[in-house]
C-alpha positions as CSV (number, residue, x, y, z in Angstrom):
1,M,122.2,92.3,88.2
2,T,122.3,88.6,89.1
3,R,121.8,86.3,86.5
4,W,121.6,82.5,85.5
5,M,123.5,82.0,82.5
6,L,122.0,79.6,80.7
7,P,122.5,77.8,76.4
8,A,121.3,79.6,74.0
9,M,118.2,77.8,72.3
10,A,119.1,75.9,68.5
11,G,115.5,77.9,67.6
12,F,112.5,79.1,68.5
13,S,109.3,77.3,66.6
14,L,107.8,76.6,69.8
15,L,107.4,79.8,71.1
16,V,103.7,81.4,71.5
17,G,102.2,82.4,68.7
18,C,104.2,80.8,66.8
19,Q,103.0,80.2,62.8
20,P,105.2,78.4,60.1
21,A,107.9,80.7,58.2
22,A,106.3,79.8,55.4
23,T,103.4,78.9,53.4
24,E,105.2,76.2,51.0
25,T,105.4,78.1,48.0
26,S,106.8,80.9,49.9
27,A,111.1,81.9,48.9
28,A,114.0,80.6,51.3
29,S,114.5,84.3,51.8
30,A,110.4,84.8,52.5
31,E,111.4,82.2,55.5
32,A,114.5,83.1,57.0
33,A,113.2,86.8,57.2
34,S,110.1,85.5,58.9
35,P,110.0,86.3,63.0
36,A,109.7,82.2,64.9
37,C,107.2,83.9,67.2
38,M,104.9,86.7,68.5
39,L,104.1,87.9,72.0
40,T,101.2,90.4,72.4
41,V,103.2,92.1,76.3
42,G,100.5,94.5,78.3
43,W,101.8,97.4,79.6
44,D,100.2,100.1,81.1
45,P,101.4,103.4,81.7
46,W,104.6,104.3,84.5
47,E,106.9,106.5,83.2
48,P,110.0,106.2,82.4
49,Y,109.6,102.1,82.2
50,S,106.2,102.6,79.6
51,Y,104.6,105.0,78.2
52,E,103.4,107.1,75.1
53,T,104.5,109.4,73.3
54,L,102.4,113.1,71.7
55,E,103.3,110.7,68.1
56,G,101.7,107.4,69.4
57,R,104.8,105.6,69.8
58,I,104.8,103.2,73.1
59,T,108.2,103.6,74.9
60,G,110.0,103.0,78.1
61,L,113.4,101.5,79.8
62,D,111.2,97.9,80.3
63,V,109.0,98.8,76.9
64,D,113.1,98.9,75.1
65,L,114.2,96.1,77.0
66,V,111.6,93.5,75.9
67,R,112.1,94.5,72.5
68,Q,115.4,94.0,72.6
69,M,114.7,90.4,74.5
70,G,111.9,89.7,71.7
71,E,114.7,90.0,68.6
72,A,117.7,88.3,70.6
73,A,114.8,85.0,69.7
74,D,113.9,85.8,66.6
75,C,110.4,86.9,68.5
76,E,107.8,89.5,67.1
77,V,107.0,91.2,70.0
78,R,103.1,93.5,69.9
79,F,101.5,96.1,73.0
80,H,98.5,96.0,74.8
81,K,97.2,98.6,76.8
82,G,95.8,98.6,80.2
83,N,95.4,98.7,83.8
84,W,97.4,96.9,85.7
85,V,95.3,94.8,87.7
86,A,92.5,94.0,84.5
87,L,96.3,93.0,82.9
88,L,97.0,90.3,85.7
89,D,94.0,88.8,84.9
90,E,94.2,88.4,81.1
91,L,97.5,87.6,81.8
92,R,95.9,84.6,83.7
93,A,93.4,84.0,81.3
94,G,96.3,83.8,78.4
95,E,94.8,86.6,76.3
96,I,98.1,88.9,76.8
97,D,102.1,86.5,77.3
98,V,104.2,88.8,79.1
99,L,103.9,92.0,82.0
100,M,107.2,93.0,82.6
101,A,108.3,94.5,86.0
102,A,106.5,91.6,87.5
103,T,108.4,90.4,91.6
104,P,107.1,87.0,91.6
105,T,105.1,85.6,94.2
106,A,103.7,82.7,95.2
107,D,100.3,83.8,94.3
108,R,101.2,84.9,91.0
109,R,103.0,81.3,90.3
110,D,100.1,79.9,90.0
111,F,99.3,81.2,86.8
112,A,102.9,82.5,85.9
113,H,106.2,81.7,84.5
114,F,108.7,84.3,85.7
115,S,112.1,84.9,83.6
116,E,116.0,85.3,86.1
117,P,115.6,89.5,87.4
118,Y,116.9,92.3,84.9
119,R,116.6,95.3,87.0
120,D,116.3,96.6,90.5
121,E,113.5,98.7,91.7
122,S,112.9,100.5,95.0
123,F,109.5,101.9,96.7
124,A,109.6,104.8,99.1
125,L,107.5,107.2,100.8
126,F,106.2,110.8,99.0
127,A,104.4,113.5,101.5
128,Q,102.9,116.9,100.5
129,Q,106.8,119.6,101.1
130,A,104.7,121.1,103.7
131,K,104.4,118.0,106.1
132,A,107.7,115.8,104.6
133,Q,109.4,117.5,107.4
134,M,107.0,116.4,110.0
135,Y,107.3,112.4,108.2
136,Q,111.4,113.2,107.9
137,G,112.5,109.0,109.7
138,T,109.0,107.8,110.3
139,S,108.5,103.9,109.0
140,L,105.3,103.0,107.2
141,E,104.1,100.7,110.6
142,A,104.7,103.8,112.2
143,L,102.5,105.6,110.2
144,L,99.6,103.8,109.9
145,T,99.6,103.1,113.5
146,D,99.1,107.0,113.9
147,G,96.8,106.5,112.4
148,K,97.9,108.3,108.8
149,R,96.5,107.4,104.8
150,I,98.6,105.5,102.6
151,G,98.1,105.7,98.8
152,I,99.0,102.3,96.7
153,T,98.1,102.2,93.0
154,D,96.2,99.0,93.1
155,G,97.2,95.7,92.5
156,Y,101.5,96.6,92.9
157,Y,103.5,94.6,95.5
158,Y,105.3,96.9,97.3
159,G,107.9,93.5,99.0
160,D,107.3,91.1,101.8
161,G,107.2,93.0,104.8
162,V,105.0,96.4,103.5
163,Q,102.5,94.6,101.8
164,A,102.6,92.5,105.5
165,L,100.8,95.5,106.5
166,L,99.0,96.8,103.8
167,S,97.0,93.7,103.9
168,D,96.9,94.1,107.9
169,P,93.0,94.6,108.6
170,Q,93.2,96.7,111.6
171,F,94.2,99.6,108.8
172,D,91.7,98.6,106.2
173,A,90.0,101.9,106.0
174,Q,93.9,103.6,105.9
175,I,95.0,101.5,102.6
176,I,93.7,103.7,99.8
177,A,94.2,102.7,95.8
178,A,94.0,104.3,92.8
179,P,93.8,102.1,89.4
180,V,97.2,104.6,88.3
181,P,100.4,106.3,90.2
182,E,99.4,109.7,88.9
183,A,96.1,109.1,90.9
184,N,97.7,108.6,94.2
185,Y,99.6,112.3,93.7
186,R,96.8,114.2,92.8
187,H,95.3,112.4,96.2
188,L,98.3,113.1,98.2
189,E,97.5,116.8,96.7
190,E,94.0,116.9,97.5
191,G,94.3,115.6,101.4
192,L,93.0,112.2,100.6
193,V,96.2,110.5,101.3
194,D,99.2,111.5,103.8
195,V,102.0,109.6,101.8
196,V,101.8,107.8,99.5
197,I,104.2,104.8,98.3
198,G,105.5,104.9,95.2
199,D,108.6,104.0,92.7
200,P,110.9,107.3,93.0
201,Y,111.5,107.2,89.3
202,V,108.1,107.1,88.0
203,A,107.3,109.7,91.0
204,S,109.6,112.5,89.6
205,A,108.5,111.9,85.9
206,V,104.8,111.9,86.8
207,L,105.7,114.9,89.3
208,R,107.6,116.6,86.1
209,R,104.6,116.3,83.9
210,T,102.0,117.3,86.3
211,G,103.7,120.0,87.5
212,L,103.3,119.2,91.4
213,G,107.2,118.7,92.0
214,E,107.5,121.5,94.2
215,A,104.1,120.5,95.9
216,I,105.2,116.4,96.5
217,E,108.2,115.7,98.4
218,Q,109.8,112.1,98.7
219,L,111.1,111.1,101.9
220,R,114.3,109.5,103.0
221,G,114.9,105.5,102.1
222,H,113.8,103.1,100.8
223,V,110.5,100.8,102.1
224,H,111.2,98.2,99.6
225,A,114.0,98.0,97.1
226,G,114.4,95.0,94.8
227,T,114.4,92.9,91.5
228,V,112.3,92.5,88.7
229,T,111.6,89.7,86.0
230,F,109.1,89.6,82.8
231,M,106.2,87.6,83.4
232,F,104.8,85.0,80.7
233,S,101.2,83.7,81.4
234,R,101.5,79.8,81.6
235,E,98.5,79.1,79.4
236,S,100.2,80.8,76.7
237,V,104.1,80.3,77.0
238,S,105.8,77.1,78.3
239,A,108.5,76.8,80.9
240,E,111.0,75.7,77.8
241,Q,109.9,79.3,76.3
242,V,111.0,81.1,79.3
243,T,114.3,79.4,79.1
244,A,114.6,80.9,75.9
245,M,114.3,84.1,76.9
246,N,116.1,84.1,80.1
247,A,118.9,82.4,77.0
248,A,118.3,86.2,75.3
249,L,118.5,87.9,77.8
250,D,121.7,86.6,78.9
251,R,123.2,87.5,75.0
252,L,121.9,90.7,76.0
253,E,123.4,91.1,79.3
254,S,127.1,90.2,78.3
255,A,126.6,92.2,75.4
256,G,125.7,95.3,77.6
257,H,122.4,96.2,76.1
258,I,120.5,95.5,79.4
259,A,122.6,98.1,81.3
260,G,123.5,100.5,78.9
261,T,119.7,100.6,79.1
262,L,119.4,101.3,81.9
263,D,121.6,103.9,82.3
264,R,119.9,105.5,79.4
265,Y,117.0,106.4,81.6
266,R,118.9,106.8,84.5
267,G,121.2,109.5,83.4
268,S,124.0,107.3,84.2
């Protein structure tokens, strides 16, 4: 993972949602204990990156990393649940401050700042186990040209090459969008789509939880591989505040905390 090394900022009193650390009558110790800011982080169910336990705790790889970033920046982190499309609209309006696992795009830069990349991601193709051998080695473009229906998650970004195919008007009727990843694999099981584009780690969690692991198979190779960032609302977070968060991420990376979290969730 490549990261620009940024100097740690001396203070974070200008961060989004910041309140005075203490009233005039508060003790100095209380002032020192108060967080310098508060960030509202949007999340959608995307195990193992972000999900809710049976006890109601929000957790996951990205959730742990954004919590660590907040702690390193002396910033309280709160979570707000939604689906990805709605969360993008809320970030645009400044109703939430941060989204996790985001890819910088020209459209998103109109309303968002981005941190430096903090982890890698990839997307692969999934098919019914009975048809997987038939589709092995076939490109996404060839599948679309052959009339196959492709399941995607609404609002997700799959890389420039894939997005160009998905936005081609000649394939409009073949692109079936679902609000959450789990719905894609249900559609695949039911024969409503022929192939799903999905994150292998998310797919593994969904197929295990739903019992679909024997019916659905990942095809070899990846249709996209890249990096992801934290995305900050331009309405509620300044560029200087993003620089502060990058400095916090750099300290976490230098201390090995990011690599340790990735290894823990990915079983390395």
